[in-house]
All heavy atoms as an XYZ file, in Angstrom:
893
protein
N       0.872     -1.164      0.025
C       0.034      0.005      0.002
C       0.833      1.243     -0.048
O       0.477      2.277     -0.567
C      -0.979     -0.005      1.213
C      -2.060     -1.088      1.121
C      -2.901     -1.033      2.365
C      -2.936     -0.928     -0.098
N       2.045      1.197      0.700
C       2.897      2.397      0.654
C       3.401      2.611     -0.706
O       3.526      3.784     -1.186
C       4.133      2.168      1.621
C       3.726      2.355      3.068
O       2.742      2.997      3.337
O       4.521      1.922      3.946
N       3.752      1.585     -1.389
C       4.198      1.729     -2.784
C       3.151      2.425     -3.667
O       3.423      3.371     -4.400
C       4.572      0.361     -3.448
C       4.807      0.548     -4.961
C       6.011      1.009     -5.400
C       3.869      0.165     -5.840
C       6.221      1.230     -6.801
C       4.092      0.299     -7.216
C       5.273      0.816     -7.645
O       5.451      1.017     -9.025
N       1.855      1.965     -3.509
C       0.827      2.527     -4.373
C       0.533      3.968     -3.976
O       0.296      4.872     -4.816
C      -0.499      1.715     -4.186
C      -0.468      0.396     -4.891
C      -1.739     -0.370     -4.585
C      -0.235      0.478     -6.412
N       0.702      4.340     -2.698
C       0.614      5.789     -2.302
C       1.638      6.598     -2.975
O       1.434      7.679     -3.491
C       0.629      5.883     -0.811
C      -0.693      5.668     -0.064
C      -0.571      6.031      1.376
N      -1.356      5.102      2.122
C      -0.887      4.019      2.836
N       0.440      3.836      2.961
N      -1.628      3.185      3.417
N       2.861      6.107     -2.904
C       3.999      6.839     -3.576
C       3.803      6.917     -5.083
O       4.116      7.925     -5.713
C       5.347      6.231     -3.237
C       5.690      6.335     -1.714
C       5.729      7.839     -1.302
O       6.124      8.696     -1.949
N       5.130      8.044     -0.142
N       3.331      5.831     -5.637
C       3.043      5.822     -7.122
C       1.988      6.855     -7.484
O       2.154      7.644     -8.433
C       2.598      4.416     -7.549
C       2.376      4.301     -8.995
O       3.390      4.532     -9.793
O       1.327      3.941     -9.432
N       0.934      6.913     -6.708
C      -0.116      7.865     -6.916
C       0.436      9.349     -6.703
O       0.147     10.234     -7.546
C      -1.274      7.690     -5.996
C      -2.463      8.673     -6.138
C      -3.004      8.603     -7.584
C      -3.543      8.345     -5.151
N       1.333      9.513     -5.719
C       1.964     10.849     -5.545
C       2.745     11.255     -6.787
O       2.731     12.369     -7.203
C       2.844     10.821     -4.326
C       2.099     10.788     -2.978
O       0.940     11.184     -2.976
N       2.747     10.405     -2.062
N       3.492     10.323     -7.360
C       4.258     10.616     -8.604
C       3.318     11.028     -9.716
O       3.525     12.113    -10.351
C       5.078      9.391     -9.045
C       5.756      9.498    -10.363
C       6.792     10.653    -10.423
C       6.370      8.231    -10.844
N       2.214     10.280     -9.925
C       1.310     10.659    -10.977
C       0.643     11.998    -10.713
O       0.551     12.832    -11.666
C       0.295      9.538    -11.121
C       0.789      8.314    -11.675
N       0.768      8.035    -13.018
C       1.378      7.254    -11.156
C       1.322      6.942    -13.245
N       1.668      6.321    -12.181
N       0.313     12.228     -9.465
C      -0.289     13.546     -9.154
C       0.687     14.722     -9.428
O       0.278     15.779     -9.863
C      -0.804     13.522     -7.719
C      -2.038     12.702     -7.540
C      -2.575     12.700     -6.086
O      -1.760     12.883     -5.153
O      -3.794     12.520     -5.968
N       1.905     14.508     -9.149
C       2.987     15.541     -9.381
C       3.053     15.833    -10.895
O       3.099     16.998    -11.325
C       4.324     15.156     -8.905
C       4.441     15.229     -7.412
S       6.117     14.727     -6.675
C       7.114     14.304     -8.020
N       2.928     14.774    -11.706
C       3.013     14.900    -13.164
C       1.745     15.671    -13.597
O       1.829     16.587    -14.430
C       3.174     13.599    -13.910
C       4.509     13.003    -13.596
C       2.934     13.741    -15.365
C       4.767     11.594    -13.980
N       0.624     15.313    -13.136
C      -0.629     16.041    -13.503
C      -0.575     17.516    -13.080
O      -0.973     18.341    -13.902
C      -1.826     15.426    -12.794
C      -2.060     13.933    -12.965
C      -1.484     13.157    -13.962
C      -2.781     12.999    -12.167
N      -1.914     11.869    -13.821
C      -2.695     11.724    -12.693
C      -3.569     13.252    -11.005
C      -3.292     10.631    -12.145
C      -4.155     12.097    -10.467
C      -4.052     10.829    -10.988
N      -0.042     17.809    -11.914
C       0.065     19.193    -11.465
C       0.928     19.915    -12.351
O       0.696     21.213    -12.625
C       0.558     19.213    -10.015
C       0.377     20.525     -9.357
C       0.767     20.460     -7.828
C      -0.325     19.714     -7.033
N      -1.540     20.366     -6.911
N       1.961     19.309    -12.939
C       2.860     20.023    -13.839
C       2.174     20.579    -15.101
O       2.638     21.438    -15.738
C       4.049     19.096    -14.282
C       4.991     18.792    -13.147
S       6.181     17.501    -13.543
C       6.979     18.137    -15.017
N       0.995     19.902    -15.438
C       0.265     20.415    -16.620
C      -0.295     21.795    -16.367
O      -0.503     22.490    -17.367
C      -0.916     19.436    -16.853
O      -1.970     19.595    -15.962
N      -0.400     22.188    -15.137
C      -0.986     23.524    -14.871
C      -2.498     23.587    -15.161
O      -3.055     24.683    -15.125
N      -3.166     22.428    -15.425
C      -4.545     22.396    -15.751
C      -5.238     21.763    -14.570
O      -5.265     20.501    -14.541
C      -4.670     21.637    -17.064
C      -6.127     21.584    -17.542
O      -7.033     21.714    -16.782
N      -6.261     21.419    -18.852
N      -5.943     22.486    -13.727
C      -6.579     21.962    -12.571
C      -7.786     21.075    -12.945
O      -8.151     20.104    -12.326
C      -6.998     23.052    -11.596
C      -8.079     23.953    -12.099
C      -8.512     25.059    -11.052
O      -7.615     25.941    -10.862
O      -9.590     24.935    -10.492
N      -8.363     21.350    -14.146
C      -9.523     20.548    -14.628
C      -9.031     19.172    -14.976
O      -9.678     18.148    -14.727
C     -10.278     21.230    -15.682
C     -10.870     22.493    -15.347
C     -10.239     23.763    -15.757
C     -11.892     22.623    -14.503
C     -10.745     24.954    -15.406
C     -12.477     23.845    -14.105
C     -11.942     24.980    -14.493
N      -7.842     19.105    -15.601
C      -7.191     17.843    -15.959
C      -6.912     17.036    -14.670
O      -7.220     15.849    -14.565
C      -5.978     18.039    -16.802
C      -5.186     16.807    -17.108
C      -5.998     15.904    -18.049
C      -3.826     17.136    -17.783
N      -6.316     17.722    -13.705
C      -6.033     17.078    -12.497
C      -7.244     16.438    -11.803
O      -7.237     15.275    -11.389
C      -5.380     18.019    -11.429
C      -3.996     18.500    -11.772
C      -3.519     19.510    -10.777
O      -3.371     19.066     -9.601
O      -3.295     20.708    -11.068
N      -8.325     17.230    -11.748
C      -9.546     16.766    -11.113
C     -10.102     15.566    -11.900
O     -10.518     14.505    -11.304
C     -10.565     17.855    -11.050
C     -10.139     18.887    -10.075
C     -11.184     20.131    -10.170
O     -12.163     20.104    -10.850
N     -10.797     21.184     -9.514
N     -10.093     15.667    -13.209
C     -10.637     14.531    -14.058
C      -9.830     13.286    -13.875
O     -10.367     12.176    -13.717
C     -10.676     14.942    -15.517
N      -8.465     13.418    -13.880
C      -7.659     12.239    -13.640
C      -7.802     11.632    -12.362
O      -7.774     10.428    -12.185
C      -6.167     12.578    -13.915
C      -5.850     12.873    -15.419
C      -4.432     13.523    -15.541
C      -5.890     11.592    -16.215
N      -7.953     12.498    -11.259
C      -8.265     11.843     -9.906
C      -9.525     11.015     -9.945
O      -9.557      9.939     -9.379
C      -8.375     12.949     -8.848
C      -6.999     13.421     -8.380
C      -7.140     14.254     -7.159
N      -5.753     14.814     -6.912
C      -5.334     15.973     -7.407
N      -6.103     16.710     -8.077
N      -4.136     16.405     -7.165
N     -10.506     11.564    -10.609
C     -11.835     10.792    -10.682
C     -11.694      9.471    -11.404
O     -12.288      8.481    -11.089
C     -12.896     11.638    -11.289
C     -13.427     12.751    -10.385
C     -14.588     13.414    -11.071
N     -14.941     14.623    -10.214
C     -14.692     15.915    -10.588
N     -14.119     16.158    -11.707
N     -15.061     16.848     -9.802
N     -10.911      9.511    -12.487
C     -10.720      8.286    -13.232
C      -9.702      7.315    -12.611
O      -9.981      6.135    -12.589
C     -10.131      8.717    -14.671
C     -11.139      9.485    -15.442
C      -9.734      7.459    -15.424
C     -10.636     10.145    -16.684
N      -8.642      7.819    -12.042
C      -7.544      6.951    -11.586
C      -7.908      6.284    -10.268
O      -7.380      5.077    -10.083
C      -6.256      7.733    -11.538
C      -5.188      7.010    -10.759
C      -5.788      8.141    -12.954
N      -8.615      6.820     -9.364
C      -8.835      6.126     -8.100
C      -9.504      4.830     -8.212
O      -8.965      3.834     -7.633
C      -9.634      7.125     -7.219
C      -8.906      8.392     -6.837
S      -7.228      8.167     -6.287
C      -7.379      7.519     -4.760
N     -10.502      4.595     -9.016
C     -10.999      3.232     -9.246
C      -9.971      2.334     -9.862
O      -9.904      1.115     -9.577
C     -12.228      3.432    -10.172
C     -12.621      4.845    -10.012
C     -11.301      5.615     -9.728
N      -9.121      2.849    -10.742
C      -8.075      2.029    -11.350
C      -7.028      1.583    -10.318
O      -6.530      0.443    -10.403
C      -7.363      2.740    -12.498
C      -8.313      3.153    -13.640
C      -7.595      3.943    -14.665
C      -8.976      1.921    -14.331
N      -6.739      2.440     -9.363
C      -5.874      2.029     -8.289
C      -6.510      0.979     -7.431
O      -5.800      0.037     -6.989
C      -5.435      3.291     -7.408
C      -4.161      3.899     -7.890
C      -4.201      4.774     -8.988
C      -2.912      3.540     -7.375
C      -3.054      5.325     -9.468
C      -1.767      4.142     -7.803
C      -1.815      5.038     -8.893
O      -0.698      5.573     -9.351
N      -7.778      0.991     -7.187
C      -8.405     -0.052     -6.490
C      -8.350     -1.373     -7.215
O      -7.994     -2.438     -6.648
C      -9.875      0.305     -6.200
N      -8.461     -1.345     -8.496
C      -8.254     -2.530     -9.326
C      -6.849     -3.001     -9.251
O      -6.643     -4.209     -9.171
C      -8.629     -2.188    -10.809
C      -8.544     -3.314    -11.757
C      -9.572     -4.435    -11.423
C      -8.887     -2.814    -13.152
N      -5.894     -2.111     -9.283
C      -4.522     -2.545     -9.202
C      -4.144     -3.189     -7.758
O      -3.505     -4.221     -7.736
C      -3.619     -1.265     -9.358
O      -3.868     -0.741    -10.604
C      -2.145     -1.644     -9.283
N      -4.856     -2.685     -6.745
C      -4.613     -3.332     -5.388
C      -5.105     -4.767     -5.427
O      -4.428     -5.665     -4.951
C      -5.321     -2.449     -4.330
C      -4.588     -1.159     -4.079
C      -5.422     -3.279     -3.023
C      -5.312     -0.261     -3.163
N      -6.255     -4.942     -6.085
C      -6.854     -6.353     -6.168
C      -5.865     -7.147     -6.961
O      -5.671     -8.335     -6.658
C      -8.142     -6.310     -6.888
S      -9.440     -5.575     -5.859
N      -5.274     -6.583     -8.045
C      -4.258     -7.373     -8.864
C      -3.101     -7.747     -8.090
O      -2.635     -8.886     -8.035
C      -3.898     -6.562    -10.065
C      -2.825     -7.329    -10.946
C      -2.058     -6.436    -11.861
O      -2.086     -5.219    -11.796
N      -1.254     -7.040    -12.596
N      -2.569     -6.790     -7.354
C      -1.346     -7.098     -6.530
C      -1.595     -8.125     -5.438
O      -0.832     -9.048     -5.320
C      -0.821     -5.764     -5.825
C      -0.253     -4.857     -6.911
C       0.179     -6.045     -4.781
C       0.019     -3.481     -6.454
N      -2.755     -8.051     -4.821
C      -3.054     -9.019     -3.790
C      -3.335    -10.469     -4.372
O      -3.158    -11.397     -3.689
C      -4.246     -8.568     -2.975
C      -3.850     -7.414     -2.118
C      -4.878     -7.030     -1.165
N      -4.386     -6.009     -0.261
C      -5.050     -5.507      0.750
N      -6.201     -6.000      1.006
N      -4.502     -4.565      1.461
N      -3.806    -10.566     -5.627
C      -4.147    -11.837     -6.213
C      -2.963    -12.461     -6.918
O      -3.064    -13.635     -7.291
C      -5.357    -11.655     -7.212
O      -4.920    -10.958     -8.339
N      -1.914    -11.766     -7.167
C      -0.793    -12.276     -7.887
C       0.510    -12.324     -7.016
O       0.969    -11.252     -6.576
C      -0.486    -11.473     -9.102
C      -1.526    -11.641    -10.138
C      -1.072    -11.061    -11.534
O       0.101    -10.955    -11.766
O      -1.976    -10.662    -12.245
N       1.062    -13.474     -6.871
C       2.270    -13.600     -6.083
C       3.454    -13.102     -6.885
O       4.415    -12.640     -6.332
C       2.504    -15.083     -5.731
C       1.447    -15.688     -4.912
C       1.521    -17.145     -4.832
O       2.473    -17.772     -5.340
O       0.575    -17.798     -4.312
N       3.333    -13.028     -8.220
C       4.441    -12.673     -9.065
C       4.544    -11.173     -9.320
O       5.428    -10.685    -10.047
C       4.436    -13.403    -10.394
C       3.238    -13.091    -11.167
C       3.132    -14.013    -12.473
C       1.808    -13.667    -13.186
N       1.626    -14.577    -14.274
N       3.730    -10.318     -8.787
C       3.725     -8.910     -9.054
C       4.982     -8.355     -8.448
O       5.274     -8.446     -7.266
C       2.481     -8.195     -8.477
C       2.402     -6.775     -8.825
C       1.907     -6.391    -10.112
C       2.857     -5.757     -8.014
C       1.799     -5.057    -10.449
C       2.808     -4.444     -8.325
C       2.270     -4.060     -9.591
N       5.776     -7.642     -9.343
C       7.101     -7.184     -8.936
C       7.055     -5.649     -8.809
O       7.020     -4.914     -9.747
C       8.103     -7.582     -9.958
C       9.516     -7.275     -9.685
O       9.762     -6.240     -8.988
N      10.443     -8.090    -10.095
N       7.097     -5.253     -7.486
C       6.982     -3.736     -7.271
C       8.178     -2.996     -7.837
O       8.053     -1.948     -8.406
C       6.874     -3.495     -5.784
C       5.618     -3.928     -5.096
C       5.657     -3.667     -3.599
C       4.389     -3.268     -5.652
N       9.388     -3.645     -7.759
C      10.541     -2.905     -8.234
C      10.417     -2.758     -9.759
O      10.731     -1.667    -10.281
C      11.791     -3.724     -7.889
C      13.044     -3.007     -8.411
C      14.319     -3.796     -7.956
O      14.207     -4.843     -7.352
O      15.418     -3.284     -8.270
N      10.039     -3.854    -10.451
C       9.825     -3.714    -11.918
C       8.766     -2.716    -12.319
O       8.958     -1.926    -13.198
C       9.441     -5.034    -12.513
C       9.288     -5.070    -14.043
C       8.917     -6.481    -14.540
O       8.753     -7.445    -13.792
N       8.684     -6.603    -15.799
N       7.712     -2.672    -11.572
C       6.658     -1.615    -11.818
C       7.214     -0.234    -11.597
O       6.958      0.611    -12.403
C       5.484     -1.954    -10.920
C       4.313     -1.028    -11.209
O       3.712     -1.193    -12.325
O       3.945     -0.085    -10.490
N       7.982     -0.035    -10.552
C       8.554      1.294    -10.257
C       9.460      1.735    -11.372
O       9.377      2.794    -11.795
C       9.299      1.266     -8.903
N      10.276      0.779    -11.851
C      11.249      1.062    -12.943
C      10.451      1.392    -14.252
O      11.071      2.112    -15.082
C      12.253     -0.069    -13.102
C      13.241     -0.214    -11.980
C      14.091     -1.445    -12.187
C      14.142      0.991    -11.911
N       9.293      0.882    -14.393
C       8.599      1.135    -15.607
C       8.242      2.608    -15.786
O       7.920      3.115    -16.933
C       7.328      0.288    -15.714
O       6.333      0.817    -14.752
N       8.335      3.372    -14.721
C       8.092      4.854    -14.735
C       9.294      5.648    -15.211
O       9.128      6.802    -15.528
C       7.652      5.398    -13.348
C       6.300      4.838    -12.876
N       6.179      3.497    -12.449
C       5.079      5.416    -12.872
C       4.939      3.346    -12.083
N       4.244      4.497    -12.267
N      10.425      5.074    -15.241
C      11.649      5.759    -15.509
C      11.681      6.457    -16.880
O      12.060      7.663    -16.909
C      12.869      4.743    -15.435
C      14.191      5.457    -15.550
C      15.297      4.431    -15.310
C      16.697      5.143    -15.458
N      17.747      4.184    -15.235
N      11.205      5.809    -17.922
C      11.246      6.552    -19.251
C      10.462      7.814    -19.285
O      10.934      8.812    -19.810
C      10.692      5.494    -20.197
C      10.955      4.169    -19.598
C      10.811      4.464    -18.105
N       9.269      7.819    -18.652
C       8.440      9.041    -18.669
C       9.095     10.127    -17.759
O       9.124     11.334    -18.166
C       7.004      8.758    -18.362
C       6.192     10.017    -18.751
C       6.804      8.432    -16.895
C       4.681      9.789    -18.801
N       9.651      9.679    -16.618
C      10.236     10.697    -15.751
C      11.461     11.275    -16.470
O      11.685     12.545    -16.429
C      10.704     10.052    -14.388
C      11.538     10.943    -13.563
C       9.425      9.668    -13.622
N      12.257     10.449    -17.097
C      13.453     10.954    -17.854
C      13.083     11.885    -18.961
O      13.704     12.975    -19.199
C      14.336      9.837    -18.353
C      15.039      8.977    -17.247
C      15.864      7.852    -17.763
O      15.527      7.372    -18.927
O      16.699      7.343    -17.040
N      11.992     11.543    -19.641
C      11.566     12.400    -20.740
C      11.046     13.733    -20.245
O      11.335     14.836    -20.797
C      10.404     11.710    -21.502
N      10.332     13.786    -19.130
C       9.883     15.017    -18.521
C      11.072     15.867    -18.065
O      11.174     17.076    -18.293
C       8.906     14.713    -17.330
C       7.573     14.223    -17.942
C       8.619     16.021    -16.586
C       6.658     13.661    -16.917
N      12.046     15.207    -17.392
C      13.190     15.992    -16.906
C      14.027     16.587    -18.012
O      14.496     17.633    -17.910
C      14.076     15.023    -16.027
C      13.453     14.639    -14.715
C      14.338     13.613    -13.985
C      13.235     15.865    -13.777
N      14.066     15.897    -19.144
C      14.809     16.425    -20.315
C      13.947     17.284    -21.184
O      14.461     17.840    -22.260
C      15.427     15.250    -21.108
O      14.405     14.482    -21.730
N      12.752     17.467    -20.797
C      11.718     18.338    -21.495
C      11.543     17.858    -22.952
O      11.361     18.639    -23.851
C      12.160     19.859    -21.416
C      12.088     20.303    -20.047
C      12.348     21.825    -19.925
O      12.519     22.521    -20.967
N      12.409     22.290    -18.741
N      11.566     16.583    -23.159
C      11.424     15.981    -24.507
C       9.934     15.477    -24.565
O       9.627     14.373    -24.101
C      12.383     14.768    -24.595
C      12.286     14.111    -26.011
O      11.300     14.318    -26.773
O      13.292     13.440    -26.323
N       9.054     16.397    -25.032
C       7.615     16.021    -25.071
C       7.240     14.843    -25.915
O       6.446     14.018    -25.568
C       6.867     17.247    -25.481
O       7.242     17.635    -26.759
N       8.027     14.630    -27.022
C       7.706     13.524    -27.875
C       8.080     12.145    -27.104
O       7.313     11.216    -27.131
C       8.549     13.592    -29.199
C       8.115     12.428    -30.174
C       8.761     12.650    -31.513
O       9.329     13.672    -31.814
O       8.694     11.663    -32.311
N       9.216     12.149    -26.506
C       9.602     10.975    -25.727
C       8.659     10.742    -24.541
O       8.388      9.619    -24.249
C      11.029     11.083    -25.241
N       8.141     11.804    -23.966
C       7.219     11.649    -22.836
C       5.914     11.005    -23.322
O       5.357     10.184    -22.662
C       6.928     13.013    -22.226
N       5.416     11.446    -24.488
C       4.198     10.894    -25.073
C       4.496      9.437    -25.367
O       3.594      8.511    -25.076
C       3.720     11.659    -26.294
C       2.611     10.980    -27.014
C       3.327     13.086    -25.937
N       5.527      9.130    -26.001
C       5.833      7.683    -26.411
C       5.971      6.841    -25.110
O       5.434      5.763    -25.041
C       7.117      7.619    -27.219
C       6.867      8.255    -28.574
C       7.616      6.223    -27.341
C       8.089      8.497    -29.437
N       6.638      7.365    -24.103
C       6.792      6.616    -22.813
C       5.366      6.469    -22.112
O       5.102      5.358    -21.610
C       7.781      7.340    -21.883
N       4.607      7.484    -22.142
C       3.246      7.332    -21.602
C       2.449      6.318    -22.269
O       1.804      5.400    -21.643
C       2.499      8.710    -21.639
C       1.066      8.598    -21.417
C       0.572      8.402    -20.085
C       0.107      8.544    -22.396
C      -0.744      8.238    -19.803
C      -1.199      8.399    -22.071
C      -1.635      8.233    -20.862
N       2.476      6.307    -23.616
C       1.667      5.352    -24.377
C       2.117      3.892    -24.074
O       1.328      2.985    -24.017
C       1.629      5.644    -25.833
C       0.891      6.939    -26.243
C       1.090      7.273    -27.755
C      -0.613      6.855    -25.867
N       3.480      3.716    -24.042
C       4.073      2.391    -23.799
C       3.627      1.943    -22.378
O       3.247      0.741    -22.142
C       5.521      2.430    -23.872
N       3.654      2.898    -21.437
C       3.342      2.538    -20.029
C       1.796      2.224    -19.889
O       1.532      1.255    -19.180
N       0.989      2.965    -20.563
C      -0.422      2.693    -20.456
C      -0.830      1.395    -21.102
O      -1.664      0.646    -20.589
C      -1.340      3.892    -20.966
C      -2.714      3.865    -20.427
C      -1.425      3.921    -22.467
C      -2.777      4.254    -18.947
N      -0.152      1.025    -22.136
C      -0.375     -0.229    -22.860
C       0.101     -1.367    -21.969
O      -0.538     -2.456    -21.946
C       0.291     -0.269    -24.218
C      -0.480      0.557    -25.239
C       0.079      0.414    -26.665
N      -0.669      1.267    -27.535
C      -0.215      2.381    -28.147
N       1.066      2.688    -27.940
N      -0.998      3.157    -28.905
N       1.213     -1.243    -21.302
C       1.740     -2.263    -20.388
C       0.748     -2.419    -19.221
O       0.447     -3.526    -18.821
C       3.137     -1.867    -19.902
C       3.671     -2.851    -18.849
C       3.860     -4.215    -19.392
O       4.027     -4.470    -20.649
O       3.806     -5.185    -18.525
N       0.300     -1.294    -18.712
C      -0.711     -1.392    -17.550
C      -2.005     -2.126    -18.075
O      -2.460     -2.954    -17.352
C      -1.081      0.048    -17.098
C      -2.166     -0.041    -16.115
C      -2.048     -0.232    -14.799
C      -3.565      0.140    -16.379
N      -3.265     -0.248    -14.183
C      -4.199     -0.006    -15.135
C      -4.290      0.293    -17.581
C      -5.602      0.066    -15.105
C      -5.668      0.381    -17.428
C      -6.342      0.231    -16.234
N      -2.381     -1.781    -19.292
C      -3.547     -2.396    -19.799
C      -3.348     -3.921    -19.924
O      -4.284     -4.706    -19.471
C      -3.895     -1.823    -21.186
C      -5.110     -2.533    -21.794
C      -5.362     -2.142    -23.279
O      -4.334     -1.795    -23.918
O      -6.460     -2.188    -23.754
N      -2.266     -4.379    -20.412
C      -2.014     -5.782    -20.563
C      -1.970     -6.533    -19.200
O      -2.380     -7.632    -19.039
C      -0.757     -6.077    -21.362
O       0.357     -5.768    -20.578
N      -1.523     -5.847    -18.166
C      -1.414     -6.420    -16.829
C      -2.763     -6.411    -16.063
O      -3.179     -7.397    -15.525
C      -0.378     -5.697    -15.934
C       1.040     -5.891    -16.404
C       1.945     -5.064    -15.605
O       1.564     -4.400    -14.613
N       3.191     -5.001    -15.996
N      -3.461     -5.315    -16.110
C      -4.692     -5.098    -15.327
C      -5.894     -5.460    -16.102
O      -6.711     -6.303    -15.601
C      -4.743     -3.664    -14.757
C      -6.055     -3.495    -13.918
C      -3.525     -3.402    -13.858
N      -6.079     -4.839    -17.193
C      -7.321     -5.096    -17.979
C      -7.380     -6.562    -18.405
O      -8.491     -7.135    -18.489
C      -7.467     -4.065    -19.208
C      -8.653     -4.391    -19.975
C      -7.470     -2.669    -18.654
N      -6.244     -7.179    -18.678
C      -6.203     -8.550    -19.079
C      -6.731     -9.458    -18.007
O      -7.099    -10.617    -18.297
N      -6.874     -9.049    -16.787
C      -7.436     -9.834    -15.692
C      -8.894     -9.637    -15.466
O      -9.562    -10.346    -14.725
C      -6.711     -9.495    -14.347
C      -5.270     -9.899    -14.332
N      -4.660    -10.433    -15.419
C      -4.419     -9.910    -13.353
C      -3.420    -10.689    -15.081
N      -3.188    -10.359    -13.826
N      -9.541     -8.715    -16.185
C     -10.966     -8.481    -16.100
C     -11.714     -9.636    -16.758
O     -11.315    -10.158    -17.775
C     -11.336     -7.165    -16.740
C     -10.674     -6.039    -16.034
S     -11.073     -4.429    -16.882
C     -11.640     -3.521    -15.578
N     -12.888     -9.932    -16.221
C     -13.662    -11.080    -16.790
C     -14.447    -10.708    -18.040
O     -15.505    -11.142    -18.293
C     -14.626    -11.491    -15.622
C     -14.785    -10.227    -14.907
C     -13.443     -9.442    -15.038
N     -13.924     -9.830    -18.840
C     -14.508     -9.385    -20.152
C     -13.631     -9.821    -21.249
O     -12.409     -9.665    -21.190
C     -14.692     -7.833    -20.095
C     -15.303     -7.384    -21.463
C     -15.531     -7.409    -18.968
N     -14.210    -10.349    -22.299
C     -13.379    -10.726    -23.446
C     -12.706     -9.492    -24.047
O     -13.380     -8.542    -24.354
C     -14.197    -11.401    -24.509
C     -13.362    -11.913    -25.634
C     -14.157    -12.752    -26.648
O     -15.028    -13.506    -26.176
O     -13.904    -12.548    -27.802
N     -11.365     -9.553    -24.198
C     -10.645     -8.404    -24.737
C     -10.413     -8.678    -26.193
O      -9.808     -9.589    -26.595
C      -9.236     -8.397    -23.986
C      -8.464     -7.243    -24.361
C      -7.185     -7.226    -23.553
C      -6.154     -6.307    -24.232
N      -4.806     -6.597    -23.758
N     -10.989     -7.713    -27.029
C     -10.868     -7.874    -28.451
C      -9.796     -6.973    -29.043
O      -9.203     -7.217    -30.023
C     -12.167     -7.568    -29.135
O     -12.643     -6.278    -28.795
C     -13.198     -8.622    -28.716
N      -9.528     -5.814    -28.377
C      -8.555     -4.911    -28.925
C      -8.034     -4.009    -27.796
O      -8.763     -3.893    -26.799
C      -9.054     -4.084    -30.118
O     -10.079     -3.182    -29.675
N      -7.036     -3.324    -28.048
C      -6.491     -2.381    -27.065
C      -7.381     -1.195    -26.915
O      -7.803     -0.629    -27.859
C      -5.093     -1.907    -27.491
O      -4.626     -0.916    -26.570
N      -7.647     -0.878    -25.648
C      -8.424      0.340    -25.331
C      -7.733      1.579    -25.854
O      -8.295      2.557    -26.229
C      -8.713      0.374    -23.832
C      -9.458      1.689    -23.449
C      -9.554     -0.868    -23.416
N      -6.395      1.513    -25.764
C      -5.562      2.687    -25.972
C      -4.860      2.575    -27.365
O      -4.001      3.393    -27.667
C      -4.486      2.886    -24.930
C      -5.128      3.019    -23.613
C      -5.168      1.906    -22.693
C      -5.686      4.159    -23.164
C      -5.800      2.032    -21.449
C      -6.353      4.292    -21.957
C      -6.312      3.274    -21.088
N      -5.227      1.706    -28.211
C      -4.605      1.529    -29.528
C      -4.875      2.799    -30.455
O      -5.955      3.413    -30.347
C      -5.203      0.376    -30.272
N      -3.905      3.133    -31.142
C      -4.022      4.319    -32.086
C      -3.159      4.082    -33.213
O      -2.002      3.663    -33.113
C      -3.592      5.493    -31.275
O      -3.574      6.638    -32.166
N      -3.652      4.428    -34.374
C      -2.864      4.350    -35.637
C      -2.107      5.654    -35.860
O      -1.318      5.704    -36.740
C      -3.775      4.083    -36.848
C      -4.420      2.693    -36.751
O      -3.790      1.821    -36.151
O      -5.466      2.558    -37.364
N      -2.320      6.639    -35.020
C      -1.708      7.927    -35.215
C      -0.408      7.985    -34.443
O      -0.290      7.400    -33.362
C      -2.650      9.066    -34.729
C      -3.913      9.122    -35.487
C      -4.807     10.277    -34.910
O      -4.479     10.735    -33.911
N      -5.826     10.537    -35.633
N       0.561      8.665    -34.922
C       1.801      8.913    -34.286
C       1.612      9.899    -33.150
O       0.741     10.758    -33.282
C       2.852      9.491    -35.243
O       3.145      8.576    -36.256
N       2.305      9.780    -32.114
C       2.137     10.726    -30.947
C       2.466     12.144    -31.379
O       3.439     12.303    -32.139
C       3.099     10.243    -29.923
C       3.794      9.035    -30.421
C       3.255      8.737    -31.789
N       1.710     13.096    -30.889
C       1.936     14.478    -31.276
C       2.615     15.116    -30.141
O       2.296     14.917    -28.977
C       0.598     15.197    -31.515
C      -0.194     14.628    -32.677
C       0.586     14.742    -33.982
O       1.119     15.835    -34.338
N       0.619     13.653    -34.719
N       3.705     15.910    -30.434
C       4.406     16.588    -29.358
C       3.491     17.499    -28.541
O       2.603     18.083    -29.108
C       5.511     17.433    -30.059
C       5.593     16.821    -31.453
C       4.268     16.176    -31.721
N       3.717     17.547    -27.281
C       2.971     18.445    -26.375
C       4.008     19.337    -25.567
O       5.074     18.868    -25.327
C       2.006     17.682    -25.453
C       0.962     16.944    -26.250
C       2.843     16.697    -24.595
N       3.503     20.409    -25.160
C       4.359     21.327    -24.359
C       4.263     20.894    -22.947
O       3.265     20.692    -22.346
C       3.889     22.783    -24.520
O       4.670     23.531    -23.646
N       5.472     20.732    -22.286
C       5.564     20.372    -20.860
C       5.772     21.642    -20.000
O       5.933     21.463    -18.817
C       6.675     19.410    -20.665
C       6.490     18.034    -21.326
C       7.738     17.163    -21.116
C       5.341     17.313    -20.813
N       5.870     22.738    -20.683
C       6.182     23.921    -19.875
C       4.922     24.703    -19.673
O       4.037     24.845    -20.368
C       7.205     24.844    -20.675
C       7.840     25.822    -19.681
C       8.277     24.018    -21.265
């Protein structure tokens, strides 16, 4: 639970960097149920590796620190697809395609 609290703190810091309080509020509403689902996943799987999960955040943090918006978008999309494969894959619903699939290339965004 401490790990998930710190993970949520990291995500909240990134949201706050957007400077968009409406985005922050929307993400909090969306993410809290997802964290509950993640807690269920962690408790149900003996093989969940907290260190590996923590290291999966490294590419997006490095991209933000270097102010490389394209790399940040790519890292975010890779991370969300990995999360999807881990968590959504455990849901009792037949998965037919990626919720986050996109044929479009990531568009650069301003991090400042």
